[in-house]
FIDREN-249650 format. One record per residue (C-alpha): residue number from 1; residue in three letters; x, y, z. Coordinates in Angstrom, 3 decimals, always signed. Layout:
! residues N
     i    aa          x          y          z
   NUM   ala          X          Y          Z
...
***
This chain:
! residues 522
     i    aa          x          y          z
     1   unk    -28.187    +51.460    +79.385
     2   unk    -30.744    +51.365    +82.152
     3   unk    -30.106    +49.454    +85.366
     4   unk    -31.264    +45.842    +85.371
     5   unk    -31.662    +44.701    +88.962
     6   unk    -31.650    +40.992    +89.675
     7   unk    -34.807    +39.148    +90.671
     8   unk    -33.867    +35.455    +90.963
     9   unk    -32.848    +34.305    +94.475
    10   unk    -29.512    +32.480    +94.442
    11   unk    -29.994    +29.125    +96.215
    12   unk    -27.707    +28.696    +99.194
    13   unk    -26.914    +32.388    +99.560
    14   unk    -29.272    +33.027   +102.486
    15   unk    -27.743    +34.795   +105.489
    16   unk    -28.949    +35.434   +109.047
    17   unk    -27.481    +37.797   +111.616
    18   unk    -25.019    +36.370   +114.105
    19   unk    -26.732    +35.208   +117.284
    20   unk    -27.032    +38.163   +119.634
    21   unk    -26.211    +40.766   +116.981
    22   unk    -28.294    +43.922   +116.804
    23   unk    -28.742    +46.476   +114.057
    24   unk    -26.976    +49.731   +114.909
    25   unk    -27.287    +51.580   +111.608
    26   unk    -26.836    +51.334   +107.871
    27   unk    -23.646    +51.225   +105.795
    28   unk    -22.621    +54.385   +103.977
    29   unk    -24.485    +54.184   +100.672
    30   unk    -21.571    +55.848    +98.867
    31   unk    -18.876    +53.562   +100.246
    32   unk    -16.955    +51.585    +97.616
    33   unk    -17.521    +47.845    +97.812
    34   unk    -16.211    +44.841    +95.885
    35   unk    -18.003    +41.527    +95.514
    36   unk    -16.657    +38.284    +94.108
    37   unk    -18.958    +36.329    +91.814
    38   unk    -18.111    +32.625    +91.534
    39   unk    -19.217    +30.842    +88.373
    40   unk    -19.798    +27.166    +87.751
    41   unk    -17.343    +25.188    +85.586
    42   unk    -18.092    +25.224    +81.881
    43   unk    -18.178    +21.438    +81.732
    44   unk    -18.748    +18.581    +84.141
    45   unk    -15.515    +17.869    +85.991
    46   unk    -14.050    +14.471    +86.724
    47   unk    -10.947    +13.380    +88.566
    48   unk     -7.950    +13.511    +86.208
    49   unk     -5.867    +10.355    +85.906
    50   unk     -2.731    +12.434    +86.504
    51   unk     -2.339    +15.888    +88.068
    52   unk     -2.919    +18.785    +85.727
    53   unk     -0.607    +21.751    +85.395
    54   unk     -2.006    +25.035    +86.636
    55   unk     -2.108    +26.144    +83.007
    56   unk     -4.274    +23.116    +82.184
    57   unk     -6.551    +23.622    +85.192
    58   unk     -8.390    +26.551    +83.667
    59   unk     -9.118    +24.717    +80.446
    60   unk    -10.344    +21.644    +82.303
    61   unk    -12.304    +23.208    +85.144
    62   unk    -12.701    +26.914    +84.320
    63   unk    -15.793    +28.982    +83.599
    64   unk    -17.204    +29.563    +80.129
    65   unk    -15.666    +32.814    +78.802
    66   unk    -19.009    +33.609    +77.180
    67   unk    -20.665    +33.539    +80.618
    68   unk    -17.975    +35.877    +81.922
    69   unk    -18.824    +38.296    +79.126
    70   unk    -22.541    +38.112    +79.940
    71   unk    -21.762    +38.956    +83.548
    72   unk    -19.561    +41.814    +82.372
    73   unk    -22.461    +43.172    +80.326
    74   unk    -24.769    +42.915    +83.358
    75   unk    -22.215    +44.904    +85.386
    76   unk    -22.003    +47.644    +82.795
    77   unk    -25.792    +47.948    +82.590
    78   unk    -25.899    +48.430    +86.359
    79   unk    -23.080    +50.956    +86.591
    80   unk    -20.583    +48.529    +88.112
    81   unk    -16.861    +48.230    +87.466
    82   unk    -15.312    +44.907    +86.469
    83   unk    -12.176    +44.836    +88.611
    84   unk    -11.038    +41.366    +87.574
    85   unk    -12.416    +38.580    +85.404
    86   unk    -10.764    +35.168    +85.451
    87   unk    -12.387    +32.248    +83.642
    88   unk     -9.555    +30.038    +84.965
    89   unk    -10.480    +30.823    +88.587
    90   unk    -14.203    +30.967    +87.771
    91   unk    -14.402    +34.400    +89.420
    92   unk    -15.431    +37.907    +88.446
    93   unk    -14.832    +40.769    +90.895
    94   unk    -17.273    +43.657    +90.598
    95   unk    -17.016    +47.050    +92.283
    96   unk    -19.440    +49.843    +92.955
    97   unk    -20.953    +51.793    +95.778
    98   unk    -22.901    +50.038    +98.500
    99   unk    -26.045    +51.499    +96.921
   100   unk    -25.373    +50.404    +93.328
   101   unk    -24.245    +46.906    +94.254
   102   unk    -27.144    +46.449    +96.658
   103   unk    -29.573    +47.484    +93.934
   104   unk    -27.938    +45.289    +91.293
   105   unk    -28.137    +42.153    +93.455
   106   unk    -31.301    +43.130    +95.361
   107   unk    -29.830    +42.808    +98.837
   108   unk    -30.484    +44.847   +101.944
   109   unk    -27.491    +45.638   +104.126
   110   unk    -27.290    +46.813   +107.711
   111   unk    -24.562    +47.501   +110.237
   112   unk    -24.655    +45.018   +113.104
   113   unk    -22.912    +44.925   +116.450
   114   unk    -22.165    +41.852   +118.551
   115   unk    -19.957    +41.781   +121.628
   116   unk    -18.398    +45.086   +120.654
   117   unk    -17.586    +44.014   +117.083
   118   unk    -19.326    +45.760   +114.200
   119   unk    -19.816    +44.207   +110.793
   120   unk    -21.692    +44.868   +107.587
   121   unk    -24.303    +42.174   +107.183
   122   unk    -27.261    +41.099   +105.132
   123   unk    -30.261    +38.833   +105.647
   124   unk    -32.047    +36.655   +103.128
   125   unk    -30.659    +35.656    +99.726
   126   unk    -28.599    +37.421    +97.086
   127   unk    -30.523    +37.868    +93.842
   128   unk    -28.973    +37.306    +90.412
   129   unk    -30.073    +37.929    +86.807
   130   unk    -32.453    +35.253    +85.528
   131   unk    -30.291    +34.515    +82.489
   132   unk    -27.269    +33.873    +84.753
   133   unk    -29.047    +32.018    +87.549
   134   unk    -27.765    +28.641    +86.398
   135   unk    -24.225    +29.916    +85.954
   136   unk    -23.562    +31.705    +89.255
   137   unk    -22.597    +29.548    +92.240
   138   unk    -21.984    +32.293    +94.780
   139   unk    -21.665    +36.019    +95.419
   140   unk    -19.328    +37.021    +98.250
   141   unk    -18.392    +40.341    +99.823
   142   unk    -21.631    +41.961   +100.886
   143   unk    -21.310    +40.495   +104.382
   144   unk    -17.979    +41.050   +106.153
   145   unk    -18.634    +39.359   +109.514
   146   unk    -15.617    +37.523   +111.012
   147   unk    -15.990    +34.072   +109.482
   148   unk    -13.409    +31.735   +111.024
   149   unk    -11.463    +31.140   +114.209
   150   unk     -7.830    +30.112   +114.552
   151   unk     -7.549    +26.621   +116.042
   152   unk     -4.727    +27.106   +118.519
   153   unk     -4.696    +26.862   +122.308
   154   unk     -2.046    +28.292   +124.592
   155   unk     -0.752    +26.024   +127.347
   156   unk     -1.768    +28.540   +130.014
   157   unk     -5.404    +28.175   +128.931
   158   unk     -5.545    +24.518   +129.931
   159   unk     -5.762    +22.911   +133.373
   160   unk     -2.071    +21.978   +133.363
   161   unk     -0.311    +25.341   +133.167
   162   unk     +3.462    +25.649   +133.431
   163   unk     +4.258    +22.790   +131.024
   164   unk     +7.391    +22.791   +128.872
   165   unk     +6.042    +21.038   +125.775
   166   unk     +8.140    +19.749   +122.888
   167   unk    +10.161    +21.429   +120.196
   168   unk     +8.843    +20.673   +116.697
   169   unk    +12.036    +18.672   +116.113
   170   unk    +11.188    +16.413   +119.040
   171   unk     +7.647    +15.894   +117.760
   172   unk     +8.970    +15.050   +114.293
   173   unk    +11.334    +12.505   +115.837
   174   unk     +8.537    +10.929   +117.895
   175   unk     +6.531    +10.558   +114.709
   176   unk     +9.555     +9.022   +112.925
   177   unk     +9.717    +11.604   +110.162
   178   unk    +11.901    +10.077   +107.421
   179   unk    +15.585    +10.957   +107.716
   180   unk    +17.591    +12.562   +104.935
   181   unk    +14.628    +14.588   +103.736
   182   unk    +13.858    +18.218   +104.569
   183   unk    +11.306    +19.299   +101.949
   184   unk    +13.856    +20.845    +99.602
   185   unk    +12.207    +21.902    +96.359
   186   unk     +8.718    +21.985    +97.863
   187   unk     +6.530    +24.993    +98.643
   188   unk     +4.132    +24.962   +101.596
   189   unk     +1.270    +27.479   +101.521
   190   unk     -0.101    +28.769   +104.826
   191   unk     -3.529    +30.445   +104.868
   192   unk     -3.681    +33.297   +107.420
   193   unk     -6.667    +35.507   +108.259
   194   unk     -4.951    +38.154   +110.347
   195   unk     -1.780    +38.969   +112.224
   196   unk     +1.694    +38.467   +110.898
   197   unk     +5.310    +37.633   +111.625
   198   unk     +8.538    +39.516   +112.218
   199   unk    +11.780    +38.347   +110.669
   200   unk    +13.555    +38.894   +113.983
   201   unk    +11.350    +36.223   +115.581
   202   unk    +12.094    +33.759   +112.808
   203   unk    +15.830    +34.427   +112.960
   204   unk    +15.951    +33.922   +116.728
   205   unk    +13.677    +30.870   +116.759
   206   unk    +15.388    +28.832   +114.081
   207   unk    +18.833    +29.833   +115.290
   208   unk    +17.806    +28.451   +118.692
   209   unk    +16.864    +25.147   +117.061
   210   unk    +20.151    +25.002   +115.183
   211   unk    +18.314    +25.165   +111.855
   212   unk    +18.670    +27.449   +108.855
   213   unk    +16.027    +30.144   +108.724
   214   unk    +13.476    +29.019   +106.120
   215   unk    +12.592    +31.160   +103.166
   216   unk     +9.269    +32.783   +104.087
   217   unk     +7.342    +35.185   +101.899
   218   unk     +3.937    +36.823   +102.155
   219   unk     +1.187    +37.220    +99.561
   220   unk     -1.415    +39.916   +100.207
   221   unk     -5.003    +39.039    +99.267
   222   unk     -7.750    +41.659    +99.131
   223   unk     -5.391    +44.303   +100.528
   224   unk     -4.411    +42.395   +103.674
   225   unk     -0.748    +41.487   +104.101
   226   unk     +1.738    +40.537   +106.768
   227   unk     +0.726    +42.822   +109.645
   228   unk     +1.999    +41.606   +113.031
   229   unk     +0.000    +43.048   +115.908
   230   unk     +2.817    +42.773   +118.444
   231   unk     +0.581    +40.800   +120.816
   232   unk     +1.565    +37.164   +121.437
   233   unk     -2.040    +36.442   +122.474
   234   unk     -3.581    +37.464   +119.157
   235   unk     -3.498    +36.186   +115.572
   236   unk     +0.300    +36.481   +115.471
   237   unk     +0.316    +33.287   +117.548
   238   unk     -1.424    +31.410   +114.733
   239   unk     +0.892    +32.771   +112.072
   240   unk     +4.086    +32.020   +114.004
   241   unk     +2.853    +28.581   +115.066
   242   unk     +2.215    +27.664   +111.429
   243   unk     +5.555    +28.990   +110.209
   244   unk     +7.643    +27.589   +113.047
   245   unk     +6.103    +24.102   +113.000
   246   unk     +6.229    +23.766   +109.202
   247   unk     +9.642    +25.430   +108.972
   248   unk    +11.213    +23.234   +111.640
   249   unk     +9.755    +19.978   +110.322
   250   unk    +10.513    +20.710   +106.653
   251   unk    +13.400    +23.198   +106.899
   252   unk    +14.287    +22.911   +103.235
   253   unk    +10.834    +23.855   +101.998
   254   unk     +9.885    +27.373   +101.020
   255   unk     +6.936    +28.787   +102.974
   256   unk     +4.411    +31.223   +101.492
   257   unk     +1.830    +32.846   +103.777
   258   unk     -1.341    +34.036   +102.034
   259   unk     -2.870    +36.790   +104.177
   260   unk     -6.512    +37.784   +103.703
   261   unk     -9.425    +39.374   +105.584
   262   unk    -11.294    +37.046   +107.929
   263   unk    -14.480    +36.941   +105.854
   264   unk    -16.020    +34.324   +103.561
   265   unk    -14.811    +36.357   +100.598
   266   unk    -11.279    +36.858   +101.935
   267   unk    -10.833    +33.257   +103.049
   268   unk    -12.099    +31.889    +99.722
   269   unk     -9.888    +34.218    +97.698
   270   unk     -6.820    +33.280    +99.761
   271   unk     -7.322    +29.569    +99.088
   272   unk     -8.049    +30.261    +95.422
   273   unk     -4.889    +32.363    +95.163
   274   unk     -2.764    +29.555    +96.598
   275   unk     -4.279    +26.889    +94.344
   276   unk     -3.840    +28.969    +91.171
   277   unk     -0.474    +30.556    +92.070
   278   unk     +1.760    +29.760    +89.100
   279   unk     +4.690    +31.760    +90.456
   280   unk     +5.014    +30.020    +93.829
   281   unk     +3.251    +26.777    +92.853
   282   unk     +2.726    +25.302    +96.327
   283   unk     +2.449    +21.505    +96.501
   284   unk     +0.713    +21.496    +99.901
   285   unk     -1.607    +23.936   +101.684
   286   unk     -2.013    +24.185   +105.468
   287   unk     -5.206    +25.725   +106.894
   288   unk     -5.560    +26.229   +110.646
   289   unk     -8.726    +28.359   +110.567
   290   unk    -12.332    +27.254   +110.446
   291   unk    -15.812    +27.316   +111.918
   292   unk    -18.770    +25.030   +112.511
   293   unk    -20.523    +23.978   +109.310
   294   unk    -23.681    +25.859   +110.267
   295   unk    -21.858    +29.186   +110.413
   296   unk    -21.211    +29.118   +106.641
   297   unk    -23.583    +29.841   +103.798
   298   unk    -24.317    +26.882   +101.566
   299   unk    -22.846    +28.811    +98.641
   300   unk    -19.572    +29.127   +100.569
   301   unk    -19.448    +25.420   +101.421
   302   unk    -19.891    +24.596    +97.737
   303   unk    -17.410    +27.176    +96.494
   304   unk    -14.660    +26.166    +98.921
   305   unk    -15.158    +22.484    +98.199
   306   unk    -14.852    +23.165    +94.466
   307   unk    -11.555    +24.994    +94.989
   308   unk    -10.271    +22.118    +97.131
   309   unk    -11.172    +19.770    +94.265
   310   unk     -9.154    +22.079    +91.991
   311   unk     -6.242    +21.704    +94.408
   312   unk     -6.374    +17.929    +94.088
   313   unk     -6.563    +18.231    +90.312
   314   unk     -3.176    +20.006    +90.237
   315   unk     -1.596    +17.661    +92.780
   316   unk     -1.884    +19.879    +95.853
   317   unk     -2.554    +18.291    +99.256
   318   unk     -4.752    +20.443   +101.533
   319   unk     -4.360    +19.869   +105.301
   320   unk     -7.058    +21.381   +107.561
   321   unk     -7.324    +21.607   +111.351
   322   unk    -10.448    +19.862   +112.684
   323   unk    -11.139    +22.333   +115.510
   324   unk    -10.407    +22.721   +119.221
   325   unk    -13.842    +22.650   +120.873
   326   unk    -14.666    +18.964   +120.867
   327   unk    -17.637    +17.338   +119.194
   328   unk    -19.776    +20.455   +119.694
   329   unk    -17.288    +22.693   +117.847
   330   unk    -18.114    +25.567   +120.191
   331   unk    -21.693    +26.031   +118.986
   332   unk    -23.192    +25.493   +122.441
   333   unk    -26.575    +24.085   +121.407
   334   unk    -26.023    +20.635   +122.878
   335   unk    -25.675    +19.024   +119.464
   336   unk    -22.652    +17.638   +117.635
   337   unk    -21.034    +19.746   +114.892
   338   unk    -17.987    +19.364   +112.704
   339   unk    -15.653    +22.117   +111.594
   340   unk    -15.356    +23.422   +108.051
   341   unk    -13.213    +23.451   +105.924
   342   unk    -12.005    +20.227   +107.603
   343   unk    -15.305    +18.564   +106.668
   344   unk    -14.746    +19.071   +102.941
   345   unk    -14.339    +15.658   +101.285
   346   unk    -11.393    +17.070    +99.286
   347   unk     -9.074    +17.850   +102.220
   348   unk     -6.994    +15.921   +104.757
   349   unk     -8.712    +16.698   +108.075
   350   unk     -6.301    +16.776   +111.029
   351   unk     -7.445    +15.938   +114.568
   352   unk     -5.578    +16.140   +117.879
   353   unk     -4.024    +13.900   +120.522
   354   unk     -2.202    +14.188   +123.809
   355   unk     +1.359    +12.996   +123.178
   356   unk     +3.611    +11.633   +125.890
   357   unk     +6.811     +9.592   +125.968
   358   unk     +6.981     +6.183   +127.652
   359   unk     +9.970     +5.100   +129.692
   360   unk    +11.533     +3.389   +126.684
   361   unk    +11.182     +6.555   +124.585
   362   unk     +8.142     +5.211   +122.777
   363   unk     +5.381     +7.724   +122.014
   364   unk     +2.018     +7.188   +123.655
   365   unk     -1.155     +9.003   +122.631
   366   unk     -4.733     +9.458   +123.701
   367   unk     -7.482    +11.700   +122.377
   368   unk     -6.859    +15.329   +123.302
   369   unk     -9.609    +16.430   +125.669
   370   unk     -8.878    +18.861   +128.507
   371   unk    -12.511    +19.075   +129.545
   372   unk    -14.767    +22.148   +129.687
   373   unk    -12.812    +25.322   +129.001
   374   unk     -9.620    +23.470   +128.176
   375   unk    -10.311    +22.406   +124.627
   376   unk    -10.608    +19.090   +122.821
   377   unk    -10.093    +17.816   +119.317
   378   unk    -12.885    +18.410   +116.851
   379   unk    -14.418    +15.531   +114.955
   380   unk    -17.663    +13.875   +114.062
   381   unk    -20.025    +13.341   +111.151
   382   unk    -20.747    +16.066   +108.610
   383   unk    -24.305    +17.326   +108.277
   384   unk    -23.498    +18.715   +104.821
   385   unk    -21.250    +16.346   +102.888
   386   unk    -22.120    +12.729   +102.107
   387   unk    -19.702     +9.942   +103.017
   388   unk    -17.000     +9.876   +100.324
   389   unk    -16.331     +6.606    +98.567
   390   unk    -12.876     +6.268   +100.070
   391   unk    -14.426     +6.143   +103.572
   392   unk    -16.730     +3.272   +102.637
   393   unk    -14.723     +0.705   +104.569
   394   unk    -13.916     +2.898   +107.568
   395   unk    -16.965     +1.908   +109.601
   396   unk    -18.270     +5.441   +110.048
   397   unk    -20.708     +5.716   +112.943
   398   unk    -24.057     +7.449   +112.562
   399   unk    -24.269    +11.062   +113.593
   400   unk    -24.555    +11.576   +117.339
   401   unk    -27.465    +13.938   +116.684
   402   unk    -30.986    +12.499   +116.889
   403   unk    -32.160    +11.878   +113.375
   404   unk    -28.770    +12.756   +111.935
   405   unk    -27.969    +10.952   +108.732
   406   unk    -24.713     +9.506   +107.477
   407   unk    -22.015    +11.953   +106.436
   408   unk    -18.356    +12.501   +105.771
   409   unk    -16.337    +11.466   +108.827
   410   unk    -13.901    +13.929   +110.428
   411   unk    -10.912    +13.818   +110.965
   412   unk     -8.800    +11.638   +108.652
   413   unk     -5.569    +11.680   +110.667
   414   unk     -4.236    +13.234   +113.851
   415   unk     -1.180    +14.500   +115.701
   416   unk     -0.073    +16.174   +118.918
   417   unk     -2.463    +19.011   +119.819
   418   unk     -2.860    +19.105   +123.611
   419   unk     -1.429    +22.414   +124.894
   420   unk     +0.010    +20.458   +127.833
   421   unk     +2.161    +18.522   +125.362
   422   unk     +2.305    +21.344   +122.840
   423   unk     +4.918    +23.074   +120.745
   424   unk     +7.652    +25.416   +121.924
   425   unk     +7.378    +28.510   +119.742
   426   unk     +8.447    +32.152   +119.755
   427   unk     +5.721    +34.765   +119.211
   428   unk     +6.449    +38.501   +119.248
   429   unk     +9.609    +37.877   +121.237
   430   unk     +7.851    +35.708   +123.832
   431   unk     +8.777    +32.027   +124.201
   432   unk     +5.606    +30.043   +124.819
   433   unk     +3.962    +26.630   +124.383
   434   unk     +0.979    +26.361   +122.042
   435   unk     -1.209    +23.438   +121.055
   436   unk     -4.461    +22.940   +119.211
   437   unk     -5.225    +21.265   +115.915
   438   unk     -3.738    +24.399   +114.347
   439   unk     -0.370    +22.723   +114.905
   440   unk     -1.432    +19.423   +113.354
   441   unk     -2.217    +20.877   +109.918
   442   unk     +1.318    +22.288   +109.372
   443   unk     +2.779    +19.105   +110.906
   444   unk     +1.125    +16.970   +108.238
   445   unk     +1.894    +19.585   +105.574
   446   unk     +5.591    +19.382   +106.458
   447   unk     +5.495    +15.585   +106.335
   448   unk     +3.828    +15.693   +102.914
   449   unk     +6.555    +18.085   +101.735
   450   unk     +9.207    +15.555   +102.781
   451   unk     +7.356    +12.738   +101.030
   452   unk     +6.935    +14.828    +97.877
   453   unk    +10.663    +15.529    +97.899
   454   unk    +11.501    +11.814    +97.859
   455   unk     +8.822    +10.978    +95.293
   456   unk     +9.848    +13.747    +92.934
   457   unk     +6.150    +14.354    +92.330
   458   unk     +3.288    +15.644    +94.480
   459   unk     +1.109    +13.264    +96.454
   460   unk     -1.927    +15.403    +95.741
   461   unk     -5.191    +14.198    +97.200
   462   unk     -3.824    +11.441    +99.420
   463   unk     -6.948    +10.369   +101.331
   464   unk     -7.975     +7.417    +99.140
   465   unk     -4.530     +5.846    +99.404
   466   unk     -4.337     +6.427   +103.159
   467   unk     -7.706     +4.804   +103.776
   468   unk     -6.884     +1.923   +101.456
   469   unk     -3.506     +0.928   +102.848
   470   unk     -2.128     +3.034   +105.735
   471   unk     -3.533     +1.001   +108.613
   472   unk     -2.683     -2.420   +107.163
   473   unk     +0.815     -1.206   +106.337
   474   unk     +1.389     -0.017   +109.896
   475   unk     +1.946     +3.525   +108.624
   476   unk     -0.290     +5.191   +111.228
   477   unk     -0.532     +4.766   +114.996
   478   unk     -4.085     +3.837   +115.956
   479   unk     -5.404     +5.860   +118.910
   480   unk     -7.868     +3.815   +120.955
   481   unk     -8.345     +5.743   +124.215
   482   unk    -10.290     +8.908   +124.950
   483   unk    -13.280    +10.909   +123.755
   484   unk    -14.031    +14.337   +122.299
   485   unk    -17.497    +14.429   +123.843
   486   unk    -20.054    +12.716   +121.630
   487   unk    -17.556    +10.348   +120.014
   488   unk    -14.990     +7.947   +121.480
   489   unk    -11.764     +6.481   +120.183
   490   unk    -11.831     +2.855   +119.082
   491   unk     -9.686     +0.458   +117.047
   492   unk     -9.550     +1.611   +113.441
   493   unk    -10.954     +4.921   +112.243
   494   unk    -12.805     +7.059   +114.793
   495   unk    -14.377    +10.505   +114.907
   496   unk    -11.706    +11.854   +117.284
   497   unk     -8.371    +10.870   +115.715
   498   unk     -9.266     +9.422   +112.312
   499   unk     -6.949     +6.694   +111.099
   500   unk     -4.281     +7.721   +113.593
   501   unk     -1.043     +9.675   +113.910
   502   unk     +1.834     +9.395   +111.437
   503   unk     +4.664     +6.905   +111.431
   504   unk     +6.669     +8.882   +108.916
   505   unk     +9.180     +6.335   +107.664
   506   unk     +6.435     +3.782   +107.011
   507   unk     +4.326     +6.383   +105.231
   508   unk     +7.349     +7.011   +103.042
   509   unk     +7.578     +3.308   +102.221
   510   unk     +3.851     +3.222   +101.538
   511   unk     +3.555     +6.354    +99.427
   512   unk     +6.957     +6.932    +97.845
   513   unk     +6.119     +4.989    +94.717
   514   unk     +2.341     +5.419    +94.713
   515   unk     +0.734     +7.251    +91.785
   516   unk     +0.290    +10.974    +92.260
   517   unk     -3.192    +11.661    +93.515
   518   unk     -6.044    +13.635    +92.060
   519   unk     -9.445    +14.320    +93.607
   520   unk    -11.636    +11.346    +94.345
   521   unk    -15.337    +11.674    +93.763
   522   unk    -17.184    +12.005    +97.091
***
């Protein structure tokens, strides 16, 4: 069969070079490349009344097998290999040389360099076959630029160096995590885009806390597995922070780290793997990586949000860090930006506070903001996602940007994130204190694991219930002082700390008997 190159531009697939990047060459035309094609669901999806099993998820929200076969035929006509085809996951992975794949999808690739980092990039849209244009939601893998940043901050990076911080056990106690629960029977998934952990660190750390060493396993996605760099200043710090916070606060839970390349394709496949993992079957996912909404393609925003909706459909709670660069999210253009994936309306977005202890042992909190160079909690109003129905009564402010419309408010909840009041962890043999909203996502994930244990069923997508009842039930601590730049704390929900920080025992009372959650329509 003769090649049949695509001619229809895929809406939302447009890419631009990173700011400051320059073309330094062209990729090797004969290099093997794999792309992931994401298909739309076969039928319109609605929120299930009760969580689905992972076996049921594919039937309810999967792609049409006939469309998968049409895409397979397109691949064959263009000399491409079908590496994997999963109607349940709505994905087809195609392989070929850079030249054959570029021709098949009518894209032009170049090698770019920015600040010493080289990546394979493209500009403009991906093109798809006309007869599949309405079925394909995204094509990922042509562009391998670093997509996300870890949201942790070391204490030494802030203006108050030399602090001692808290152990995760102390933080859990200050947040009144419910006693007699440790997450036994639950599985917490951790999404990691680089680095790794050493068992010797875990053994020493948890032995020092007087806790059993949690069961930790690694899942390799797209050929990337647990690969510690040996540097406590690199991505190992994110991995160990996630494991040590979640493992200390829910020591009975099993932890599974999904490692993947730091690209749109790798990140998306890692989340998809966790959501569809029938063997490990996590009940909660913690994500401490992200980037400003404008750094993502529209096709990626849609594809991730759809997978997060899948997570809610099977009763999985997704906790995402809201970012560490204040209301500007590190973009530097003078405007307000929120971080994604925290801005997805299908996740629990986790902001940051500065936690201290009053003379009577009572916790006190303000918005985390260490000023320029020191970091501050992310938060604000999405420029992409509309306000979800469950935020209707939250009193969302307008966007701080001139002409900015209403949007999903970020974050939903908060927790200790200031490096000056951060977490005592062990990274590559070095004892250190780390903060950032990276720590708040596993904190909430561990709390959800404890609540799931008591309930005997997963909470799933918990946002609607939190917004409906948490404040009136006194299950969150309202943060009313501080600012992240463009937004200030206030009574009730705010774009710095959301509804507030957890009061664990009251959340248990509130949620222990509540119906298991599914996704709520935005």
